[in-house]
N, C-alpha and C positions, 0 to 999 in steps of 0.2 A: 180787714179794716174798715175801720167804724167811717159815717159821713163829715165832716164839720160841720153844727151848727150852733142855734143856740137854748134852751130848756130856759122857758119866763116862768114865775109864781107870782102871786099878789100873799102880801101875808097879810094881819092888821095885828100893827100895836097893841101887845096885852099890858104890858108893862103900865103900874097907877105911876109910874113918873115920865112915859117917856120912852124914846129914844135917850138913853143919860150916855155917858163912861163908862159902865162899870161893862153893860150889853156891847155896844157898841168896842169896846176892846178882846166881848173873849165871839163879836162875828166875825174882827178885822183876823185876828188871832185863826179862827177860823180858816175863811176862806182865804189868807198865805198858805197854808195848807198844797191849797190847790194853784195846779202845774194852768192853771185860767182865769178869762176876765174875769173878772166877779163887779156886776155893779148894779144898784142902789138905786131908784127912782122916787123918789113924793111929789109927786105934783110932776113940777116942769122942772122943776131940780134933781140930779143926776149925782149919783158919789164915788165916788171908789170907797168901791167893796174889803178892799185890802188896807184902810184907810181907815181909822178910827177915830180926827179930828178930821171926817171926811164928813164919818155917815152921823157926827154931831154937827152939819152942817145942814142937815134936814131940816133941823130942830120937826123932831115928827114925833107929837103930842099922845099920848095912849085915844084906843081904836085908828090915829093915822091907820091909808092903806100904802105897802111901801108895792114896789115890787122886784126884785128879782129875778138880775139875769146874768147868768154865766153862758158864756161863746166855751165852748167844747168838743164834746164830739157826744151819738146818741148810746153811748156806756150807759149802766146801769150805776155802776159808778157816776157818775153825773148829773145821773137824778137823785143820786142818795144827796148826795152834797149837796139839792139842793135844798133838797127836805131839812136835811139838817140843820143846813141858817136857817129857812122857816120855824123852824123849832124856836131858838135861839130869840129870834125878835116876837113870835109866837108864846112865849114864859112869862103868867103874870106875876112872877119877881124876875132877883137874882140867883138864879136855884137851875138855871138853864142848861 
């Protein structure tokens, strides 16, 4: 049985348009299939990672540092999930 914990990783928004609707929707779609809570923080604002509208409310411009946190277990699946979510936000365009 795996221990419950949370994984947290920072990522810099690389898209020249910032975190806009397409990457926010892609991120939320990926997060929704996870059985764990996903939170994205920008400064003192946090959003439900499974809601594209919440993500848009972070107003993350290009170069913004975001923190992604997944409350789950210490499995390699959870680590792979956080890497995949970070890749979406770190993509330089909308092709992630």
